[in-house]
N, C-alpha and C positions, 0 to 999 in steps of 0.2 A: 420540669422540672425545675424546684424554686432553688438558687444560689446559694446557698450561703455560706458563714462566715470559715467555718467549718474545709467547705470546698472551696474557697478562696485560701485557707493557710494552707491545706492541702498539694495547690497544682500551684502555688510559689512554693513551697520545700522542696517537690518536685522538678522545679524548674533549676533552683536555687542548686540542687543536688548536681543536676546534671552542668552545671554550669564551672561551681564549685570541690569536683569530685575529686576523691584522694587532697587534696591541700590540710596540711597538720599544724594548726596552732596559730600562730598569731601570721599566717598567710592566708588561714581561711577568717578570722575573726577582722582585718585590717579591710579586706571589701564590704561586710555585715556594718562596721560599728562606721566607717566613713560612707558607705555607695548605698547599700543596698537597704538601709535600715536609720539610716542617721538622724540622731535626737528621738528616734521609737522604739530601740529596746536598751533592758538594762540587763545585769548580771545579779543573778539572787545566788549568796554566797554564803553559810555556813558557818565561815571560818576557823574550820576544820584542819584534820590530822594536812589536809594536801592542797587546802584554798590558795597558800597563797603563787601556788604553779600558774593558774588561771587566773591571780590576778595581775598580778604581775606580765603576765601576757598581753590581760586586757589596759593595764595602764599606761603599756610601751608603743601601744594603738592612740588609747587616748584617756586620760586618766580621770576625767571628767564623765564619763559613760556611768549610768547611777548604777547602784552598786546595792541589793534590797539587803538587810539580815534581817531575817525574824529574830526579832525578841521575845521567847517565848514565856521567859518570867522562869524559868527552868534551865537556866546554862550553867555549863561549871564558871567558876568567878577567873579559871585562866583565860575561857577560852574570850571573856569578853576584855581581860589585860591584853591577850593576842589581835583582837582583833584590832585595839587601838594603835599596837606596834604598826601591825600591819598598815595600817591606815596613812598612818603618818612616814612610811620606810617607804611606801609605793608613790606618794603623793595624792590618795586618792582622793577626789573633791565633792562626791556626792553618795558617800554613804546613808543610805535612810536605815533605819532603826523602825521595823515597823511589828506592833505589838499586838495581841488578842482585844478583841473587843471588849469592854467592861461585862459589856451584857450579856454575853456567851461565856465570860468567866462565872458571872454570878450563876445563869439559871445551870450550867452542865460540870463547874466544879472550884463552887464557894468554900471549900474544905482543901485545896490543894491537890487532892489526892487523886482525880483520876485519872494520869498513869497508870495506877496502880488496878481498880475496877474496869475502866476498858481504854486501853493506850488509844487504839482506833483511834477514837471520840476523839482522847485529849489530843494524840495529833491533829485531827480535825478543826476542835477551836483552837487550836494554840498555833499551828504551821497553817493548815493550807486554808484554812480562809482568811486569814488574814494576807497572806499570799495572794489570793486571788484578787482582794480589795489594791494591794499593792501594784497590780501588774494591769491596772485601767488605763486605757494610753498609751499602752505599751503594745507595737506588730511582734514583737522579739522579743524571746530571752536567751541568756546563755548560761549554761549551767557547766559543773567540773564532772560530771558525769563519766568514771572508765569501765569498759566493757572488763578489763581482768578484775573489777571486787564481787563480780559474778553474779547468780540469783537472774533476777528479770532485767540484769543489764548486761547480760552476757555479748545480748545479740544489739548491741548499741550501735544507733549510726549519728549520722556528724550531722544531722541537720534532717530535722521532724518536723511532723504536725497535731498541735496537742492542743481542742481547746479553742478554736480559731484562730490561734497564733502558732509561729512558728520557733522552734524549739531549736537552738543551736550550741551542741555540743564537742566543740574545737577539740575534746582531751578523750575525745571516744575512742580510736587506737592504740593509745598509749600503753607502753605496759608500763608494769611497777619499776622498773630499771630505769627506763627516761622521764618518770615523777623523779627520781632519788636523783642523777644527773640534772636536772634541771635548778633541784634544789642547789647541786654542790656549787654548779658552774656561777648562780648567782648570789652565792655566797645568804641564800633566803634563809630565816630564822624560821625553824619546827616549833610544829604546837608544843609549849611542853608540856604536854600529858604524853606524847609517843613516844617520850624517852621512859616513862612509867606503864607500857604496854598498850598507849588507851592509839587505835593504828584508824578509826574511826569511829569520829566525836559528833556527837548529839548531845540532846538534856543528858545531864546529872542522874536523875531517877533512874532512868532506860538506855543508861551505855554505860559496858564494862571491858574489863581486860580481853583480850583473844580466851576463850573459854579453854583451850587447850585440849577439848575435842574436832575442834577444827582450823585452819592455816584459814581460812575464809577470812579476806581483810575485814568484815563486815560482821562476822562472828561476838562481837562482842556489842552490840543492837537487839536490845530488846531479848533479852537469851531465856530462852527457857521457852517463850512463848509463839514463833514457830510466824512472828512478822518481821519480815527483814527488809519494808520500806515506811514511813511516813506518810506517804500517801499526795504531798504536792508534786510528785512524776507520775499521778496516772490520771486520768482523762474524768470529768466529770459521770460518766457509766461506771467506775469502779475499777474499770480492765490497768495495769502497770502500761506505764508508758514512759 
């Protein structure tokens, strides 16, 4: 059997899970950043409702870890302002705003309304493809996903392998109360839209307040479409990861 990049990543994820099983937050991040993937991993952050907690933990280990922000061109102005505040507050040294390729936008969304006609394809053009390019050269990446947000995330593992890379989810097991406590203890600023009922924040056209019919944190995203994920956490075969 030919050993592929996927096989190697899966074996590495299994080894790391065995080695670091159960370590929370910064305790998991430190060996990943300093030893296992030193200089070869990045954080992917939306600078959304709860992003400050993960970014704080990363900055406590090494504020020079690259932070990838997907600049879709559709963000709330409040998100861009919040990003700048957090970068300054946490001393993040390498925040990389990655944009959709102009040729992709011209071909698929010249009018800027693809989000209305085909939200899945809009996410692919504006998020998935830019992230794939931005992750070139990295062996692992860190996300802020958590099980309590539900949906495909309910069974989330702290360490997994997707598309030939190790993915690290240090907040996977953290409940909402622990996230809230971290904000309070560190006196972290909240995204300004949280106070207005936006508990999961992405692109402005596809993000709303909680819909009132569900208490799920992500129920304000793509409301009424049945869509729950943008696709950056799916492997290339399209299955949720």
